[in-house]
C-alpha positions, 0 to 999 in steps of 0.5 A: 709883306716880309722878306724870307731868308734868301741867297740874294740878301744876307741875314737882317736883324729885323723880321719885319723888313718890307721888301725893297724898302730897307733904306726908307724903312730904316730912315723912318724908324730912326726918325720915329725913334727920335720922336719925329714924324714921317710922311711917306709919299709916291705914286699909286701902288708903290707900297706906301700903305704897306710900309705905313702899316709895318711902321704903325705895328712896330711903333703902335706898341710903344704908344699909349694912344694910336689915332687912325684915319684912312681917307677915300676919294669918294668921301673927301667932300664930307667935312670933319670926317677924318677928324671924326675917325681920329678923335671919335673914339677918344672924345669921352676921354678928353672932353672933360679936360677941355674948356666949355667953348672948345668942348662944344666946338669939338662935339659939334664938329664930330657929331654934326649936332648944333650950329658950330662950324669951322667958320663960326667957331674956327678958333675954338675948334682949332684950339680944341683939337690942339688941346685934345692931343695935348691931353692925350699926350699928357697920359703917354705917347700918341701916334697919329696914323693917316693914310691917303692924306691926299683925300683928307677932307680940307676941314680936317686937314686944316685942323690937323695942320694947325695942331701939328705946327704947335705941338712942339715937344709934346709926345705926339708923332705923326705917321702919314702917307700921301699919293704924289707924282714926282716930288710934289709933296709940299702941300701935304706937309702942311698937315704935319709937324715942321720937322717931319721927314718926307720919304719918297718910295721909288720903284722896286728893282728886278730882284726885289720884284722877284722876291715880292712875287715869290712872297705872294705865291707867284713862284716858279715864274721864269726869270724872263717873265719876271724881267718882263713884269718888272719892265711893264710894271715900272717896278710898281709893287701893285702893278707887278702883283696884278700882272703876276696874278694875270699870268698865273690865271692865263694858261697861254703865255704871250707870244715872243715879242708881245707885251704881257697880258694886262688884267682888267683891273689895271686896264681900268686904272691906267686907261680911264682917260682913253675914251677922251681920245678919238678913234684915230688917236687911239689907233695911233697910240696902239701903233706906238705901243706896238713899236719898240722905239716909236717916234713921230717919223715912224708913226708917219711912215706907218700911215698915222698922218696926224701923229703930232696932234694926236700924241699932243692930245694924249700927252695932255691927258697924261697918257704920254710923257710931256718931258720927253727929250728927242724924237721918241714918243714915250708913254707916261708909264710902261703899263699904259703901253701894255694895257693899250695893246692888251685892250685892242682886238687881235685884228687891230694889233696885227694891222699895227704890226703890218704897218710897222713892218713896212715903216721900220728901217731896222731889219730886226724890227721889220722881221719882228713886226712881220712875224707878229702880223702873220698867223700860221707858218710861212717859210719866207717869214721864218727865213727873215726872222732867222736872218734877223736873229743872226744879226741880233747875235752879231750885234751882241743882243743874244736875248733879242736873238733868242726871241727872234729865233723862237718866232722863226721856229713858230713860222717854220713848217714842221716838215722843214724842221724847226728844231735847229732854230729852237736849239740856236735860240736856247743857246742864245738864251744861255748867252743872255743869262735867261736859263729858264727860257733855254731849259724850256726850249731844250725840253721842247726839242727833246719832246719832239726830235729823234735826231741824235745830234739835236737831242744831244745838243738839247741835253747839253743845254739842259746840263749847262742851265744847271750851273754848279748844281750838277747833281740835279741833272745826273740822270741826263748823262746816261740818256745823252750818251745813249743818244750820242752813240759812237759819234766822236763829235757828240761824245766830245761835248758830253765828256766835256760836261762830265769833266765839269761834273767830276770837278764840281760834284765829286771834287776830284781833279784827276778824273776831271782832267782825264775827262777833259783831255779825252773830250779834246781828243774826241773833238779833234778826231771829229773835227769839232775845233770849238769843243776841242779848244774849250776842253783844252782851256778847261784842262788848263784851268784844272792843271793850274788849280792842281799846280800841275807842271803841264798847265803852261803847255796846255794853255799854249795848246789852247791858244794855238791857231786856228782859233774860234772867236766864240772861245776866245772870250768865253769864261771857260776859254783859253783867255780866262785860263791864261788870266787865272794862270797869270793871277796865280803867278803874281803877274797882276798887271798882265792879269788885269789887262787880260781880264779887262780886254775879255770883259770889254769883248763879252759886253760887246757880244752881250754874253751875260754869264761871261760878264759875271765871271770877268767882273769877278776876275777884275774885282779879284785883281783889284783886291790883290793890288789893294784897290779895295773900293774899286774891287768892292764896286766890281764885286757888288756889280757882279753879285747884282748881275748874278742875282738878276740872272741866276748865274754864278751867285755862289761864286759872286757872293764868295768874292763879294764877301772877300771884298766886303771884308777888305773895304766894306762891311764886316757883317755883310762879309760874314753873312754873304760867306755863310749864305754861299756856304749854305748854297754850295753845300745844298748844290753838292759843289765841293769846290765852292764849299771850300771857297765859301769856307775860306771867305768865311774864315777870312772875314772871321779873322778880320772881325777878331774871332780867331777861334771861329776862323780856325774852325772854318779854315781847318775845314778848308784844309781838310777839303782841299786835301781831299780834292787834291788841291796842292797849289796854295795860290788857289785859295790863299787861306794858309796865311790866314789859318796860321795867323789865326792859330797864333792868336789862339796859342797854337803856334806848333800847328801854325808852323806846320801849316806854314811849312807844308804850304811853303814847300808847295809854293817854293816848287811852283814859284808862288812869290806872294804866297811865300811872302804871306807865309813869312808874315805868318811865321814872323807872328809865330816867332813873336809869339815865341818871344823872338821879337827881333828876328820877327821884326826883321822878317816882317820888314823884309815881307813888307818890302817884298809884297810892295814890289809884287804889287800886293797893296793890302797884304803889304799894309797887313805886314806893316800893321803886324810890324807896328804891333810888334814894336809896341813893347819898345820904349818911346813912341809907337807909330801905326802911321805907316800901317794907317797910311797904307790901309788908307791908300787901299781904302781898306776900312775894316783894317783901318778901323783896327789900326785906329783902335790899336793906335789909341789904346794906352800902351803899358810901360816896359815891364821890370824883370820878373823874379826867377821864381816867376820865370820858372813857374811860367816855363810850365805854360804854353807859348800863348799862356806865357804871353798873356801871363806876362802882360798881366804882370805888366798890368795890362787889362784883358782888352789891352792884351787882346789888342796886343796879341790880336786875339779876342777878349774871350780868348784872353779869358779862356787862356787866363783860366788855363794859366790859373789852373796850371799855376795853382792860383785863383786870380790876376792878383796872384799872377802879379804876386807871383811876379813879385816873388810873393806866395799866392793867396 
């Protein structure tokens, strides 16, 4: 099983990457490459054989001889069977190379002829196996591949272990796999060389489980179903695939709140010991499997009077965990609980739920069990479930609320109208990040409702589940407007979404601002304070991005009482609009406090989408202040959550790319930015095309690829001009573009970028942007030979950025200043830049500093003859700098480091110098400097 290229993982260098096994696979490859041996171990179905096969394919090509065996439980009693599998096909090749006694012993063991046994000729047989392996290794590398080592017959295991312990430096590697529980693998190491690396394969993550299911053809499963498969399987690949197959073959999905259907193949695997329990004990376990958090006290309350003895017996059989802490009754594996429930007749399940509905103390649990114990519609049950859903919502458990709401709708008679309950369940599902479920519920409402308010509400759910890919729901807007008629409350909600469409799809700020302002007006007219506040908050965000002078005034309107608590902590609410305004106004401490409070509140409420946004916001704040390690942790957390839910993946990838470029891995930063760019282009999201390009250009600049950075960031400039974005604090890419342009010798364009951005930053009071632009301008001055004024400017910039709290930008200014002083006599110190980057944990930048600091510095050049200076006048600025450094005797690598450009750029620049000066080589430049004619 191999991983297709997906957004959730950046590009890898190997095409045979095993899903979810990158780390152990890499460790195994390294061990085998060193000539060592590997033992893969873990529980049944965890994927040991898959990884074993992938490694065997890769390393089998380099081996002259590959010996294989795969034991089975039913054959483990047959002596020497595994040995016959390993050596049977090479017996003729090695027999002539063995002493007579060893040859006889080996032939007897492999063929079963003669009287030789391990007991009678034990030493001869042991030596024969060792000699055979040495003989094979003398002809070339040998790879032994042994799967299911636990079923190896004892005789073969003993012989293999004897040889393995004595192979020494012989070209024999062993690649084995064994089924183990917990960490009990020591016994299997006896059949392996002493230096064998033992690698345990653990469960897959939810994202990896989803990738595995997609790869095996179980595509299109809702995220909620994938979540249930992952939970039920415990991350076991075999179990997950079997559950996926059962769902694909079963047209009727389980009711909300019920476990997944477990196929017969898995039931037999996990329940083969159930027959050893009494009927009463089996029923006690069924009640436990139906409960969300079963305890002995709960089982007693549900009428299971002998629960202690029955659960103890089940634990002894391995059905329940024996190391459970506290009063909980925990199954040894989630699949056992699901299989036990699936095995029981429907009547027994309902009886178990009925007993739990009377025993449970929590009202949410009581309502859920009551619903699962009831068939058909029942208004009393529906009312109980609706109350429980509201309670779950208040507790910050929107996923539970959505499940209970769906159950309430199922038990509501058609004449009482279940649509309102379904719509609330859909909105709860959006809050929980279960977009597929929300969309399915909305479609169900649209197929059965003719009430305009219900239909518009359902259309809004469909639109919101599209996320940034709003082109996919273009056809929805005319239908929603038709259903809304002239109702200002309904129209307000639709025009709010049209504002988002104008921004994300058309990339046009003015229409987006007009739509949101109109939405706020309609909502006020219709008395819908929630939509009015949301529209005002969105209008404020747009105005902030535009650099519009009305932004602070609109934020105040959005924060005016009366407030709606749902808006206060919403990721598109006024609180987040204020956070963005604080960030762009350089008020970093206030911004951090604001977004931290927002994040705390949405975690309490269980709003996954807002949590993804606020994690990004906090990560961005930490990045600005120079806490790169903290920013990287937060960004990665945001990206993991975005991948799991399908919410904000592009935005989280962009921010994580920036964090990786600052404090992580440059390759990952580049890969994430490229993936974000691909996806935003596919979605038609012009805003994030721009942001992804800005992240890509930044990563390319940090990686030293100035020409590529210029190409990416020029596209950002073109896009933002078309989008009408004038505030340079929005993307903060202008300084990077100017610096990259300096590195490739385009100082005039760099100065133009600086001047244009500076005029806008001055108008808006963007102090940190102005400081970064001044840093870039100092590099322009240095490139023009104005080193003293550049040094003065950089010193001022470093001080200003320190006072504003922009730690990483401060360190970059110190780095530029240190590089500028490398031409001066005396020691050149990068200590200050290294100290600042180290304080920030900015590892990619620190690596650059260390490289520059250890590079030999050329001596101060002697004045060049006048003729050479006249010749150099015909060159562009960058060309003059490169030529001057060649005259000093600097190598291309040293020139690249001094001027912050790539070696390829140095080579291309020298080619232009040769052409303009009519010379052929570096030697001619030196001759020119000495006043001698070129060759």
